[in-house]
C-alpha positions in Angstrom: -0.1 0.0 0.1 1.5 3.5 -0.8 2.4 5.9 1.9 -0.3 8.4 0.9 -3.0 5.8 1.2 -1.7 4.5 4.6 -1.7 8.4 5.8 -5.5 8.7 4.6 -6.2 5.5 6.8 -4.2 6.8 9.8 -6.0 10.2 9.8 -9.1 8.5 9.4 -8.5 6.1 12.6 -7.1 9.1 14.4 -10.2 11.4 13.8 -12.7 8.5 15.0 -10.8 6.9 17.5 -11.7 3.4 16.4 -10.5 1.2 14.0 -14.1 -0.4 13.3 -15.9 2.8 12.5 -12.8 3.9 10.6 -13.0 0.7 8.5 -16.6 1.5 7.9 -16.0 5.0 6.7 -13.3 3.8 4.5 -15.4 0.6 3.0 -12.6 -1.2 4.3 -12.2 -4.5 6.0 -11.0 -3.9 9.6 -7.9 -6.5 9.3 -7.0 -4.2 6.3 -7.1 -1.0 8.6 -5.2 -2.6 11.0 -2.3 -3.7 8.5 -1.9 -0.3 6.9 -1.3 1.4 10.4 1.0 -1.4 11.2 2.8 -0.8 7.8 2.9 2.9 8.5 4.3 2.5 11.9 6.9 0.3 10.6 7.8 3.0 7.6 8.1 6.0 10.1 9.7 3.8 12.9 7.6 4.8 15.8 4.2 3.9 17.4 1.5 6.2 16.4 -1.4 4.8 18.3 -2.1 3.4 21.7 -5.0 0.9 21.6 -7.5 -0.1 24.2 -10.5 -2.2 24.2 -12.7 0.9 24.1 -10.7 3.6 22.3 -7.6 4.4 20.3 -5.3 7.4 21.1 -2.7 9.1 19.2 0.8 9.0 20.9 3.0 12.2 21.1 4.6 11.0 17.8 1.1 10.1 16.2 -0.1 13.6 17.3 2.9 15.3 15.3 2.4 13.0 12.4 -1.4 13.9 12.3 -0.7 17.4 11.9 1.8 16.9 9.0 -0.4 14.2 7.4 -3.6 16.3 7.3 -1.8 19.3 5.8 0.0 17.0 3.3 -3.3 15.3 2.6 -4.9 18.8 1.9 -2.2 19.8 -0.6 -2.4 16.3 -2.4 -6.0 17.1 -2.9 -5.6 20.4 -4.2 -2.8 19.5 -6.5 -5.2 16.7 -8.2 -7.9 19.1 -8.4 -5.5 21.9 -9.6 -7.5 22.1 -13.2 -10.9 22.0 -12.2 -11.8 20.2 -9.0 -13.4 16.8 -8.7 -16.4 15.6 -10.8 -18.8 15.9 -7.9 -17.7 19.7 -7.0 -16.0 21.2 -10.3 -13.9 24.4 -9.7 -11.5 26.5 -11.0 -11.7 29.3 -13.8 -14.0 29.1 -16.7 -13.6 31.2 -19.9 -16.5 31.3 -22.3 -17.7 33.3 -25.3 -21.1 33.6 -26.4 -22.8 35.8 -29.2 -25.0 39.0 -27.9 -28.2 37.3 -28.9 -27.8 34.4 -27.0 -26.1 35.8 -23.9 -28.9 38.4 -23.4 -31.7 35.8 -23.9 -30.5 32.3 -23.0 -27.3 32.4 -21.0 -27.5 35.2 -18.7 -30.8 34.8 -17.3 -30.0 31.4 -16.4 -26.6 32.1 -14.7 -27.5 32.8 -11.1 -28.8 29.1 -11.2 -25.3 28.0 -12.4 -23.4 30.2 -9.8 -25.8 28.6 -7.0 -25.1 24.9 -8.2 -21.4 25.6 -8.9 -20.1 28.2 -6.6 -16.5 27.0 -6.9 -16.3 27.8 -10.5 -15.2 31.3 -11.6 -16.8 32.5 -14.9 -15.3 34.9 -17.4 -17.9 35.6 -19.6 -17.0 37.4 -23.0 -20.1 38.6 -25.0 -18.8 39.2 -28.5 -20.5 39.0 -31.9 -17.0 38.7 -33.5 -15.0 35.5 -34.5 -12.4 34.8 -31.9 -9.4 32.3 -31.8 -10.2 30.1 -28.8 -6.5 29.0 -28.5 -4.9 32.3 -28.7 -7.6 34.0 -26.1 -7.4 30.9 -23.8 -11.3 30.4 -24.2 -12.4 27.2 -22.7 -15.6 26.9 -24.9 -17.9 29.1 -27.0 -21.7 29.2 -28.3 -22.0 29.9 -32.2 -25.1 30.1 -34.0 -25.1 29.2 -37.9 -23.0 26.7 -40.0 -19.7 25.9 -38.5 -16.6 26.6 -40.7 -13.8 23.9 -40.7 -11.9 23.8 -37.6 -9.8 21.8 -35.4 -12.3 22.5 -32.5 -14.7 19.9 -31.4 -18.4 21.2 -32.5 -21.6 19.9 -31.1 -24.8 21.1 -32.2 -27.4 21.2 -29.5 -30.5 22.9 -31.0 -31.7 25.1 -33.8 -32.7 28.7 -33.4 -35.7 30.3 -35.5 -34.9 33.5 -37.3 -37.3 36.4 -37.9 -37.5 39.4 -40.1 -39.4 42.4 -38.4 -39.4 45.9 -38.2 -40.9 48.7 -36.3 -44.7 49.7 -37.1 -43.8 53.1 -37.7 -41.4 51.9 -40.4 -43.9 49.9 -41.8 -46.5 52.6 -41.9 -43.9 54.7 -43.8 -42.5 52.2 -46.1 -45.2 49.5 -46.6 -45.1 45.8 -45.5 -43.3 43.9 -48.0 -45.2 40.7 -49.3 -42.5 39.0 -51.1 -38.9 38.1 -51.0 -38.0 40.3 -53.9 -40.0 43.4 -52.3 -37.1 43.9 -50.0 -35.0 45.5 -52.4 -37.5 48.3 -52.6 -36.8 48.7 -48.6 -34.3 49.7 -45.9 -32.4 46.7 -44.6 -30.0 46.7 -41.6 -27.4 44.3 -42.1 -25.2 42.6 -39.7 -21.5 42.1 -40.5 -18.7 40.1 -38.6 -14.8 40.3 -39.1 -12.9 43.1 -40.3 -13.7 43.2 -44.1 -17.1 44.6 -43.2 -19.0 42.1 -45.3 -22.6 41.8 -44.7 -24.1 38.5 -43.5 -26.7 37.0 -46.1 -30.4 36.9 -45.1 -31.8 33.3 -45.3 -35.5 32.3 -46.5 -37.4 29.3 -47.3 -39.1 28.9 -50.7 -40.6 25.7 -52.2 -38.6 23.8 -49.5 -35.2 25.1 -50.6 -33.2 27.5 -48.4 -32.3 30.8 -50.4 -29.4 32.8 -49.2 -29.7 36.5 -50.4 -27.5 39.4 -50.0 -29.4 42.7 -49.6 -28.2 46.2 -49.8 -27.4 47.6 -46.7 -28.7 51.0 -45.5 -26.9 50.5 -42.5 -24.5 47.8 -40.8 -23.6 46.9 -37.4 -21.4 44.3 -35.9 -23.5 43.9 -32.7 -26.7 42.3 -32.7 -28.2 44.3 -30.2 -27.2 47.6 -32.3 -29.0 46.0 -35.2 -32.3 45.6 -33.0 -31.9 49.2 -31.7 -31.7 50.6 -35.1 -34.9 48.6 -36.0 -36.5 50.1 -33.1 -35.9 53.4 -33.9 -37.5 52.9 -37.2 -34.3 52.8 -39.6 -35.3 49.4 -41.6 -35.8 45.7 -41.6 -33.9 43.3 -39.9 -33.3 39.5 -39.8 -32.3 38.3 -36.2 -32.6 35.2 -33.9 -36.3 35.3 -32.9 -35.2 34.7 -28.9 -33.6 38.3 -29.2 -36.6 40.1 -30.0 -39.3 37.9 -28.6 -40.2 40.6 -25.9 -40.2 43.5 -28.4 -42.3 41.3 -30.6 -44.8 40.2 -27.8 -45.1 44.1 -26.8 -45.5 45.3 -30.6 -42.5 47.6 -30.8 -41.4 45.2 -33.5 -43.7 43.5 -36.1 -42.8 40.3 -37.9 -43.1 40.2 -41.7 -42.3 37.6 -44.4 -43.2 34.7 -42.0 -44.0 32.1 -44.6 -40.5 32.5 -45.7 -38.5 33.5 -43.2 -38.9 31.5 -40.2 -35.7 29.2 -40.7 -33.8 27.6 -38.4 -29.9 27.9 -37.9 -27.9 25.5 -35.7 -27.1 26.6 -32.5 -23.7 24.9 -31.5 -21.2 24.7 -28.9 -17.3 24.7 -29.5 -14.4 23.5 -27.4 -10.7 22.7 -28.1 -10.1 19.2 -27.1 -12.7 16.3 -25.7 -10.1 14.1 -24.2 -8.9 16.4 -21.7 -11.7 18.5 -20.7 -11.3 20.0 -17.6 -14.4 19.2 -15.2 -15.7 22.9 -14.9 -16.0 23.2 -18.8 -17.7 19.8 -19.1 -20.1 21.0 -16.4 -20.8 24.2 -18.1 -21.3 22.2 -21.5 -23.8 20.0 -19.9 -25.5 23.0 -18.0 -25.9 24.9 -21.4 -27.5 21.7 -23.0 -30.1 21.5 -20.1 -31.1 25.0 -20.1 -31.4 25.1 -23.8 -33.6 22.0 -23.8 -35.6 23.7 -21.1 -36.1 26.6 -23.2 -37.2 24.8 -26.4 -40.6 26.1 -27.8 -41.5 29.0 -30.2 -37.9 30.2 -30.8 -35.8 27.3 -29.9 -35.9 23.6 -31.4 
């Protein structure tokens, strides 16, 4: 039996002052505990315990070893859990990156529950609509909406998100409501862009069971989803965004959905992380938690 295991058994016996109770706590047979203590005493060369029929007490040398052993076992445990704690109690730093639309509507409202369940995990939350390098930025995992590009990262689709085309009632009263995809060319459209080239993202529509990808001229572009929504709320044009981002505005009538028969397409929602084999406990915990809260929210806008 290795020395660390002997110390663990010794500390348990010392704290319970009884070999039988220590054996039960350690899920060992009593002779195994007795043998471990005898081997430990032989290793250190002194008697550690005084045994009577009713009680087991530490000798002076045993008290000195108990003090050292408890500190050593705490250090061993801390070293074993240095990179994320145990599976039962994950801990450590967790750096995640989430698009604005998903942070506001899906993750942040549920974060108090995560913090309550896993108080030893320190969350560093990046809310960002721009692509990032997970390795260079030391990010543990990201949520992404849309088709994933080829990457060395692990990508796992966990749901789909319905998209919506909408505008403010004031804009539609001024410019009219589009009745066809082609009519969008006669309207002001607010486009979203990502990256440094300022290339607007395409809009997606479903017609005759086929997905159409259309690039619309921009009256205005922004690289932040909430900025795009704010422009629409200020009557500046039509937008296509995840429905969960504007669910409240649609419910209150601040925005109005248009082209519903063409625009209710679904984009994949995926979680990405660098490596499956050595995934730290806190990262695996977060991934499972995100899947759980996403499943719980499935309904009108999440499928």
